[in-house]
C-alpha positions in Angstrom: 12.4 -2.5 -2.3 10.1 0.9 -3.3 8.3 2.9 -2.1 4.7 4.4 -3.2 4.6 6.7 -5.4 6.1 10.3 -4.3 2.7 12.1 -3.8 1.9 9.2 -1.0 3.4 8.1 2.4 3.5 4.5 3.3 1.3 5.7 6.4 -1.0 7.1 3.7 -1.6 3.8 2.0 -1.9 2.5 5.0 -4.3 4.9 6.2 -6.5 4.0 3.5 -6.4 1.1 3.7 -8.6 0.8 7.2 -10.7 3.6 5.1 -11.7 0.5 3.1 -11.3 -2.2 6.0 -8.9 -3.7 4.7 -5.8 -4.9 6.5 -1.7 -3.7 6.1 -0.1 -7.4 4.9 -3.7 -7.2 2.2 -2.0 -3.9 1.2 2.0 -4.8 0.9 0.6 -7.6 -0.6 -1.4 -5.7 -3.1 2.2 -3.4 -3.9 4.0 -6.1 -4.5 2.0 -7.2 -6.9 2.6 -4.1 -8.6 5.6 -4.2 -8.8 6.2 -7.4 -9.7 3.6 -6.7 -12.5 
């Protein structure tokens, strides 16, 4: 499974998701869609 850009960690992404009031599953789904695009 591919990770996020090297400049960001999964924790960074999930922390940012919390800032935008979305849950981790939503973030994971968005990341998967981005990889599949």
